[in-house]
N, C-alpha and C positions, 0 to 999 in steps of 0.2 A: 597073417593071412587075411585078417579082417579087411585090411585096406584093399587087398586085391579083389576080394569079393564085392566090396563097395564099388570099385572101379568097374567090375563086370556089370553090376546093376545099372550104373550110370550109362554105360555104353548101350545096354539093352534098352534103357528108357529112351535114349536119343534115337535109336533105330525104330522103336515103337512110335515115337512122335512123328518121324518122317513118313510112316506108313499111313498116318491119319490124313483125311481129305482136307483140302484148303476150304475154309468156311468164311474167311474174311480177306479183303484186300485193303491194305493201307498204302495209299499213293501220295507221295510228296511232289509238289510242283516246283519247277525251276527251269533254268536254261542250262543245257549241257556245255561243258568246256571250261577250261581254266579262266577264260576271259570273264565269265560271269560268276565264278565260284563264290565270291564274297559279297555279291550285290544284294540289295534289299529284296529283289524279286526271287532270290534263291533261299529265302528264309525257310521254305518248306524242305528243300534239300538238306540244309544245315541241321534242321530239327531231326530229319531222318538219320543223318550221320550220328547224332547224339543218341538216338533211339537204338541204333545198331550196336554202338559201343556199350550201352547200358545193359543190353540183353545178350551178352556173350560174344561181343565182337563179330556180329553177323556180317557176312560178306555179300554185298550186292554186286556180284561179278559175272553174272550170266546175262547175256543180251537176248532178250525174248520179249515178244509183244511190243517191239519198238521201245523197250525200256531196259534198264539195268534192274535185275530182280534177285531176290533171295527169299528163302523160306525160314520161318521160325515158329516156335510155339510161345505165345505171349498171352497171359491171362487165361490160360487153359485152352486157347483157340489156336488152331493151325492157320497161319496167316501168310499171304504173299505180300512182301514189301517191294515197293516199286519207286523208281526214279525214271519217269518218261524221258526219252532222249529225242523227242520230236520238236523241241522248242516249246516254250510256254503256251503259245496260242493254239497249239494242236495237241494239247495234253490228252484230250478225250480219245484220240485214236488208240493210244496204248491201253488206257483203262478199259475201253470197250472191248478190245481184243482179249484181254485177260479175263474180264467178267464173262464173256461168251464162252471162253474155253473152260473155265471152272464152274460155269453156271451160277455165278454169284449175283444176287439181286442187289439193286442200288442201296437198300438199307443196310447192307453189309460191306459197303465200300466207304472207307473213311479217307477223306482227302485233307491234306495239310498244305496250307498256302500262306502267302504273305497278305497283309492287310494294311493299306495306307490310312484307313479311317481310325485305326487304333494306335495309341502311343507305343513307342518301342518297348517290347517286352510284355505288353498286355496280350491276353488271349481271349478268344471267343469261340465256344463250341456250340454248335446247333445241329439238330437232327436233319434239317432240310432248309431250303431257302433259295432265293434268286442268286444270280452271279454277283450282284452288287457292283457291277462295272469291272469285275476281274475277268480278263479274257481267257485265262486258263479254265476257270470254273464255267465260263460261258460255253466253251467248247465241250467240256465234259457233259454239261446239261444237254447240249445239242446231240452229242453222239449217243448218250444213254437214253435220250428221250424222256428224261425225268429230272426233277429237282429233289427227289426223295432220297438223297444220300447225305450222311453226316459230314460235316466239314469243321476242321479246326483251323482257325485263322490266327496268325501270329502278327502282332503289331510291328510295323516298321516306321510308323510316323508319316506325316504328310509334308509336302514342300513348305519351306519356311517363308516363301514369298509367292503371291498369286501368279506372278509371271514366270515362275519356275516351270520348265517343261516337265510334264509328268513322266514321260518315257525316260528322260535323263535322270529323274529322281529315282525311279525303281531300278534303273540299271547302274545307279551309283553305289559305291561301297559304303558299308556301315561306318560311321565315324567311331573313333575309339571310345567316346563317352557312352555309346550305346552297348558296348560289348558285354558288360556285366549283367545288364538287364536282360539282354537276349539269352545269355547262357542260363540265367535263372529261369527264363521262360521255356527254354528247351527241356530243362529238367522237369518242370511242371507238366509240359506237354507230353513227355514220355510217360509220366504217371497217369495222365489222363487217357492216353491211348490204351494202357493196360486195363484201366477200369472199363473203358468202352468194350474192349474185347472180352472181358470177363462178365459182360452183361449188366454192368453197373453204370448205365449211362447218366442217370440223374446225379450220381456221386461225381462222375467225371465233369459234368457241367458245373456243379457247385465248386469243385476244385479249380478248374481252369478259368471260369468266368470271374472268380474272385481274386485271381492272381494279379497283383498290381504292377509287376515288372520291377519292383523295388528290391534291392538286396540288403541283407542285414549289415 
C-alpha cells in the first residue's frame, strides 16, 4: 500500500504545483518549421527541447501568445516555457504578450538564443545587455522597452570565410563535428537554467560561462 500512497502524494504535489502562479518565463529563440529545425539559428529551440526532456518530458503543445508553450516547475519556480512561432526577427511579440498576461518583469524573463561570436558549444549567461547584432534579441528589447532581461547565448561559431553570407551561415545546419559539443552545451545550459530559476544566478554564470564546449 505504501507505493499507492506515494503515488497519491506525487499526484497531489503535481496538482499543487499547477495551482502556483507563473513567476518566470523561459523563452527560446528560433524559426518554426521543419525547414529550420536543425539550423544554427535554432540553437535556442534545440536547447529548449533538451530542457523539456530533462525535466519530465514537458510538452510545449499549446499555441498561445504566438508561441508553443508549456508550464513546469523547475528550481522551485513555476515557469512558462516558450518557443515563439513568429519567426526569429519578431520574437518580441510573443514574449511581450506573455509577460503582459502574467505580469512578469523583464528580470524574470530568461531568453535562450544562438550566438555566432562564440565557438560551437560555448555558453555565455548575462543578466542584461544589448542585442549584440542578434535580430531576435533586438526585437525583444524593442517590444519590452528594456535590455534588463537575462539571456543565455549558445555558441554556434562564425563563418569560416569573410565572404560567407551571414544569413546563409545561421540558416545552415550544424556539421556533424559540432554535434557532441552542442549536446554537452545543452546539458550545461539546462543546469544553468535551473540555477537561475532557483535564485542562484551567480552560480549559473560560473557554471555556464566556464563551459568550454569540449566533451570528455
